[in-house]
MARVEXKOL-684565 format. One record per residue: residue number from 0; x, y, z of N, C-alpha, C in turn. Coordinates in nm, 4 decimals, decimal comma, m for minus. Each point is the difference from the previous one (the first is absolute). Last residue first. Example, Ala and Ser with C-alpha at 12.3 -4.5 7.8 and 13.67 -1.06 7.14 Angstrom:
! MARVEXKOL-684565
  resi      n.px      n.py      n.pz     ca.px     ca.py     ca.pz      c.px      c.py      c.pz
     1    1,2850   m0,2250    0,7080    0,0820    0,1190    0,0060   m0,0770    0,1090    0,0730
     0    0,0290   m0,5720   m0,0070   m0,0890    0,1190    0,0000    0,0900    0,1200    0,0000
END
This chain:
! MARVEXKOL-684565
  resi      n.px      n.py      n.pz     ca.px     ca.py     ca.pz      c.px      c.py      c.pz
   128    1,3705    1,5635   m0,5861   m0,0087   m0,0119   m0,1441   m0,1239    0,0298   m0,0596
   127    0,1577   m0,0345    0,4845    0,0111    0,1285   m0,0705   m0,0338   m0,0091   m0,1515
   126   m0,1780   m0,3519    0,4178    0,0730    0,0174   m0,1134    0,0043    0,1254   m0,0704
   125   m0,1034   m0,1362    0,5195   m0,0533    0,0854   m0,1179    0,1127   m0,0228   m0,1052
   124   m0,1364   m0,3007    0,4891    0,0901    0,0736   m0,0984   m0,0942    0,0726   m0,0991
   123    0,0445   m0,3373    0,4977   m0,0820    0,0984   m0,0846    0,0806    0,0753   m0,0925
   122    0,0169   m0,4855    0,2996    0,0841    0,1018   m0,0842   m0,1200    0,0784   m0,0554
   121   m0,0532   m0,3447    0,4403   m0,0501    0,0916   m0,1350    0,1011    0,0866   m0,0353
   120   m0,0093   m0,4667    0,3689    0,0568    0,1178   m0,0808   m0,0723    0,0392   m0,1169
   119   m0,1500   m0,2507    0,4888    0,0053   m0,0112   m0,1526    0,0486    0,1265   m0,0579
   118   m0,0258   m0,0942    0,4986    0,1137   m0,0202   m0,0558   m0,0024    0,0007   m0,1653
   117   m0,3757    0,0747    0,3309    0,0323   m0,1231   m0,0124    0,1490   m0,0307   m0,0680
   116   m0,2159    0,4336    0,0108    0,0241   m0,0416    0,1698    0,0280   m0,1424   m0,0029
   115    0,1470    0,2387   m0,4480   m0,1241   m0,0063    0,0575    0,0149   m0,0574    0,1380
   114    0,3874    0,2671   m0,3010   m0,0396   m0,1612    0,0510   m0,1390    0,0381    0,0691
   113    0,2268    0,3253   m0,4116   m0,0466   m0,0309    0,1390   m0,0092   m0,1567    0,0251
   112    0,2501    0,4072   m0,3668   m0,0445   m0,1198    0,0325   m0,0526   m0,0001    0,1362
   111    0,1606    0,2872   m0,4826    0,0045    0,0021    0,1217   m0,0773   m0,1424    0,0446
   110    0,2181    0,2605   m0,4880   m0,0560   m0,1081    0,0651    0,0123    0,0490    0,1724
   109    0,0240    0,1609   m0,5612    0,0153    0,0378    0,1326   m0,0634   m0,0929    0,0804
   108    0,2540    0,0131   m0,5158   m0,0859   m0,0323    0,0986    0,0025    0,0609    0,1327
   107    0,2736    0,0708   m0,3915   m0,0947   m0,0598   m0,0700   m0,1294   m0,0314    0,1112
   106    0,4394    0,2221    0,1179   m0,0441    0,0447   m0,1317   m0,1247   m0,0549   m0,0436
   105    0,0631   m0,0187    0,5135    0,1004   m0,0126   m0,1074   m0,0667    0,0384   m0,1341
   104   m0,0869   m0,0243    0,5689   m0,0377    0,0644   m0,1131    0,1114    0,0118   m0,1061
   103   m0,1977   m0,2465    0,4747    0,1003   m0,0058   m0,0736   m0,0523    0,0772   m0,1279
   102   m0,1403   m0,0723    0,5622   m0,0211    0,0451   m0,1468    0,1283    0,0158   m0,0941
   101    0,0132   m0,3411    0,4152    0,0012    0,1444   m0,0073   m0,0297    0,0367   m0,1449
   100   m0,1559   m0,4427    0,2646    0,1012    0,0436   m0,0901   m0,0108    0,1672   m0,0156
    99   m0,2983   m0,2743    0,2996    0,1058   m0,1053   m0,0486    0,1172    0,0538   m0,0817
    98   m0,4112    0,1976    0,3678    0,0818    0,0364   m0,1202    0,1058   m0,1207   m0,0306
    97   m0,4711   m0,0698    0,2789    0,1422    0,0378    0,0289    0,0460    0,0346   m0,1384
    96   m0,5381    0,0109    0,1806    0,1154   m0,0785   m0,0650    0,1456    0,0519    0,0416
    95   m0,4598    0,1605    0,1560    0,0649   m0,0986    0,0672    0,1157   m0,0737   m0,0700
    94   m0,2798    0,4039   m0,1284   m0,1059   m0,1171    0,0328    0,0692   m0,1111    0,0705
    93    0,2239    0,3803   m0,1737   m0,0785    0,0467    0,0988   m0,1121   m0,0989    0,0449
    92    0,3134   m0,1282   m0,3515    0,0674    0,0378    0,1391   m0,0959    0,0614    0,0995
    91   m0,1836   m0,0868   m0,4447    0,0385   m0,1088    0,0748    0,0588    0,0190    0,1354
    90   m0,0885    0,3857   m0,2482   m0,1286   m0,0549    0,0579    0,0469   m0,1360    0,0602
    89    0,3312    0,1785   m0,2384   m0,0349    0,0910    0,1309   m0,1354   m0,0491    0,0562
    88    0,1262   m0,1936   m0,3990    0,1134   m0,0433    0,0914   m0,0339    0,0810    0,1478
    87   m0,2573    0,1387   m0,3953   m0,0300   m0,1238    0,0609    0,0914   m0,0734    0,1099
    86    0,1058    0,4329   m0,1927   m0,1205   m0,0008    0,0528   m0,0578   m0,1379    0,0608
    85    0,3941    0,0260   m0,2819    0,0271    0,0663    0,1449   m0,1311    0,0169    0,0791
    84   m0,0329   m0,1368   m0,4425    0,0762   m0,0858    0,0683    0,0206    0,0319    0,1429
    83   m0,1993    0,3078   m0,2901   m0,1035   m0,1122    0,0139    0,0820   m0,1199    0,0961
    82    0,2517    0,3618   m0,1646   m0,0710    0,0459    0,0997   m0,1146   m0,1190    0,0519
    81    0,2461   m0,0652   m0,3900    0,0965    0,0060    0,0983   m0,0843    0,0165    0,1279
    80   m0,2898   m0,1751   m0,3871    0,0934    0,1149    0,0242    0,0681   m0,0462    0,1119
    79   m0,3178   m0,2937   m0,1566    0,0018    0,0957   m0,1087    0,1045    0,0968    0,0136
    78    0,0402   m0,5087    0,2117   m0,0730    0,1156    0,0155    0,0212    0,0841   m0,1282
    77    0,0765   m0,5460    0,1566    0,0163    0,1052   m0,0831   m0,0883    0,1274   m0,0047
    76    0,1615   m0,4342    0,3395   m0,1060    0,0690   m0,0373    0,0353    0,1114   m0,1082
    75    0,1830   m0,5009    0,2266    0,0262    0,1218   m0,0515   m0,1332    0,0591   m0,0375
    74    0,2230   m0,4170    0,3585   m0,1090    0,0531   m0,1175    0,0477    0,1423   m0,0208
    73    0,2630   m0,4459    0,2053   m0,0104    0,1208   m0,0007   m0,0949    0,0409   m0,1124
    72    0,1244   m0,4444    0,3221   m0,0565    0,0430   m0,1088   m0,0194    0,1614    0,0181
    71    0,2332   m0,4723    0,2299   m0,0243    0,1220   m0,0197   m0,0304    0,0502   m0,1018
    70   m0,0914   m0,5013    0,1833    0,0789    0,0850   m0,0532   m0,0330    0,1519   m0,0127
    69   m0,1146   m0,3341    0,3959   m0,0581    0,0327   m0,1230    0,1233    0,0732   m0,0670
    68   m0,1149   m0,3897    0,4287    0,0953    0,0942   m0,0605   m0,0813    0,0466   m0,1434
    67   m0,1924   m0,3212    0,2924    0,0594    0,0944    0,1000    0,0880    0,0986   m0,0524
    66   m0,2046   m0,3497   m0,2787   m0,1011    0,1040    0,0532    0,0616    0,0915    0,1106
    65    0,2430   m0,3054   m0,3917   m0,0031    0,0197    0,1548   m0,0764    0,1130    0,0402
    64   m0,0568   m0,3266   m0,4678    0,0237    0,1273    0,0719    0,0041   m0,0026    0,1412
    63   m0,0941   m0,3705   m0,2811    0,1468    0,0355    0,0073    0,0105    0,1417    0,0651
    62   m0,4301   m0,1891   m0,0951    0,0444   m0,0829    0,1140    0,1598    0,0335    0,0035
    61   m0,3938    0,2871   m0,1930    0,1005   m0,0505   m0,0388    0,0864   m0,0731    0,1181
    60   m0,4163    0,2852    0,0084   m0,0166   m0,1262   m0,0072    0,1328   m0,0997   m0,0354
    59   m0,2153    0,5146    0,1863    0,1351   m0,0634   m0,0496   m0,0060   m0,1533    0,0171
    58   m0,3447    0,3250    0,1283    0,0099   m0,0151   m0,1434    0,1258   m0,0399   m0,0527
    57   m0,0967    0,0445    0,4650   m0,0816   m0,0893   m0,0426   m0,0016   m0,0074   m0,1625
    56    0,2377    0,3288    0,2682    0,0698   m0,1403    0,0021   m0,0940   m0,1033   m0,0569
    55   m0,1458    0,4550    0,0530    0,0836   m0,0256   m0,1005    0,0513   m0,1142   m0,0234
    54   m0,2880    0,0790    0,3661   m0,0728   m0,0174   m0,1348    0,0920   m0,0192   m0,1229
    53    0,1951    0,0953    0,4237   m0,0555   m0,1281    0,0022   m0,0740   m0,0375   m0,1329
    52    0,1556    0,4364    0,1125    0,1071   m0,0990   m0,0374   m0,0331   m0,1270   m0,0262
    51   m0,3258    0,3733   m0,1479    0,0523   m0,0230    0,1329    0,1055   m0,0897   m0,0272
    50   m0,0590    0,2782   m0,4205   m0,0331   m0,1267    0,0634    0,0377    0,0051    0,1628
    49   m0,0664    0,3623   m0,4666    0,0572   m0,0216    0,1301   m0,0691   m0,1145    0,0732
    48    0,0405    0,1826   m0,5437   m0,0904   m0,0775    0,1125    0,1060   m0,0272    0,1192
    47   m0,0435    0,3149   m0,4752    0,0640   m0,0277    0,1190   m0,0763   m0,0765    0,1062
    46    0,0090    0,1554   m0,5705   m0,0931   m0,0199    0,1258    0,1179   m0,0726    0,0910
    45    0,0050    0,2582   m0,5248    0,0469   m0,0297    0,1116   m0,0661   m0,0312    0,1183
    44   m0,1416    0,1868   m0,4320    0,0812   m0,1288   m0,0376    0,0576   m0,0564    0,1273
    43   m0,2418    0,4078    0,0097   m0,0904   m0,0832   m0,0840    0,0564   m0,1311   m0,0022
    42    0,2033    0,2269    0,3980   m0,0430    0,0548   m0,1167   m0,1095   m0,0974   m0,0691
    41    0,0731   m0,0639    0,4412    0,1090    0,1020    0,0020   m0,0241    0,0896   m0,1428
    40   m0,3316   m0,3161    0,3129    0,0185    0,0506   m0,1152    0,1039    0,0826    0,0137
    39   m0,0763   m0,3834    0,3766    0,0089    0,1442   m0,0420    0,0284    0,0079   m0,1704
    38   m0,1573   m0,3651    0,4724    0,0465    0,0193   m0,1533   m0,0170    0,1628   m0,0506
    37    0,0423   m0,3455    0,4668   m0,0506    0,1188   m0,0557    0,0537    0,0259   m0,1315
    36   m0,0764   m0,4531    0,3751    0,0501    0,0539   m0,1028   m0,0537    0,1493   m0,0289
    35   m0,1298   m0,2924    0,3599    0,1110   m0,0678   m0,0394    0,0995    0,0759   m0,1139
    34   m0,4808    0,1138    0,1846    0,1027   m0,0197    0,0987    0,1498   m0,0523   m0,0254
    33   m0,2306    0,2567   m0,3973   m0,0469   m0,0612    0,1099    0,0749   m0,0329    0,1258
    32   m0,0874    0,1545   m0,5874    0,0674    0,0548    0,1299   m0,0745   m0,0647    0,1124
    31   m0,1324    0,0473   m0,4690    0,1193   m0,0933    0,0231    0,0828    0,0124    0,1047
    30   m0,3554    0,2945   m0,1173   m0,0603   m0,1283   m0,0376    0,1001   m0,1207    0,0258
    29    0,1062    0,4670    0,0519   m0,0737   m0,0593    0,1282   m0,0502   m0,1424   m0,0404
    28    0,4151    0,2995   m0,1684   m0,1091   m0,0542   m0,0547   m0,0903   m0,0879    0,1139
    27    0,3356    0,4631    0,0163   m0,0291   m0,1425    0,0371   m0,1166   m0,0367   m0,0574
    26    0,3994    0,3515   m0,1702   m0,1586   m0,0305    0,0435   m0,0324   m0,1324    0,0337
    25    0,4589    0,3526    0,0640   m0,0574   m0,1305   m0,0590   m0,1458   m0,0011    0,0274
    24    0,2823    0,3307    0,1749   m0,0923    0,0492   m0,0980   m0,0404   m0,1300   m0,0915
    23    0,2838    0,0294    0,4225    0,0792    0,0347   m0,1179   m0,0823    0,0488   m0,1355
    22   m0,1724   m0,1430    0,4264    0,0270    0,1370    0,0154    0,0861    0,0353   m0,1210
    21   m0,1831   m0,4470    0,0168   m0,0929    0,0894   m0,0099    0,0494    0,1542    0,0072
    20    0,3026   m0,3397    0,1099   m0,0361    0,0057   m0,1487   m0,1087    0,0922   m0,0359
    19    0,0818   m0,0671    0,4549    0,1209    0,0440   m0,0528   m0,0275    0,0168   m0,1603
    18   m0,3531   m0,2210    0,2772    0,0167    0,1540    0,0073    0,1392    0,0611   m0,0587
    17   m0,0267   m0,4765   m0,0232   m0,0984    0,0538   m0,0825   m0,0234    0,1530    0,0222
    16    0,3046   m0,2165    0,2774    0,0585    0,0109   m0,1429   m0,1170    0,0394   m0,0789
    15   m0,1273   m0,0451    0,4481    0,0997    0,0827   m0,0144    0,0557    0,0296   m0,1389
    14   m0,2919   m0,3600    0,0742   m0,0686    0,1248    0,0311    0,1025    0,1118   m0,0205
    13    0,1584   m0,4349   m0,0076   m0,0735    0,0364   m0,1254   m0,0721    0,1307    0,0141
    12    0,4596   m0,2083    0,2044   m0,1191    0,0495    0,0558   m0,0802    0,0738   m0,1315
    11    0,3806   m0,2483   m0,0864   m0,0008   m0,0563    0,1332   m0,1484    0,0855    0,0685
    10    0,1030   m0,1668   m0,5289    0,0187    0,1232    0,0689   m0,0373   m0,0429    0,1751
     9    0,1245   m0,1638   m0,5723   m0,0442   m0,0281    0,1313    0,0174    0,1060    0,0932
     8   m0,1068    0,0223   m0,5351    0,0981    0,0222    0,0783   m0,0557   m0,0420    0,1652
     7   m0,0658   m0,0103   m0,5830   m0,0598   m0,0496    0,1297    0,1110    0,0231    0,0946
     6   m0,1638    0,1987   m0,5273    0,1173   m0,0430    0,0966   m0,0608   m0,0190    0,1364
     5   m0,1444    0,0148   m0,5448   m0,0515   m0,0052    0,1342    0,1119   m0,0392    0,0968
     4   m0,1057    0,1865   m0,5328    0,1172   m0,0383    0,1065   m0,0775    0,0124    0,1316
     3   m0,2065   m0,0176   m0,5558    0,0179    0,0677    0,1387    0,1086   m0,0524    0,0834
     2   m0,0780   m0,1323   m0,4706   m0,0973    0,1291    0,0134    0,0190    0,0666    0,1323
     1    0,2906   m0,3320   m0,3706   m0,0266    0,0294    0,1249   m0,0802    0,1122    0,0135
     0   m0,0046   m0,3560   m0,4168    0,0468    0,1172    0,0554   m0,0358    0,0275    0,1380
END
């Protein structure tokens, strides 16, 4: 059974990205943070590790992977309300993110989204069910 999810993202400026995610309210775990990585507890089950670009590349040992190219990944955060969605997107935008989609409000879900300073996409949503 899966207990946790750990997401690892390469970043161009570790200090800037650490500040960005701290501004979103993510709690930095100083036991696993240093010169090449910053780790955050997003929730009890979700952890985010930011790697300086060179540090991230050290973890890729598969010889079939072109280290100069990475696949695009979009991560999503489920929030407790529509207001919470807008609040975290506003925090992200105020901290240097870009909007990558306009808010979308339909019968069963409200979504919004941002792209962090390194271009990583985050969809933020509230399920109305």
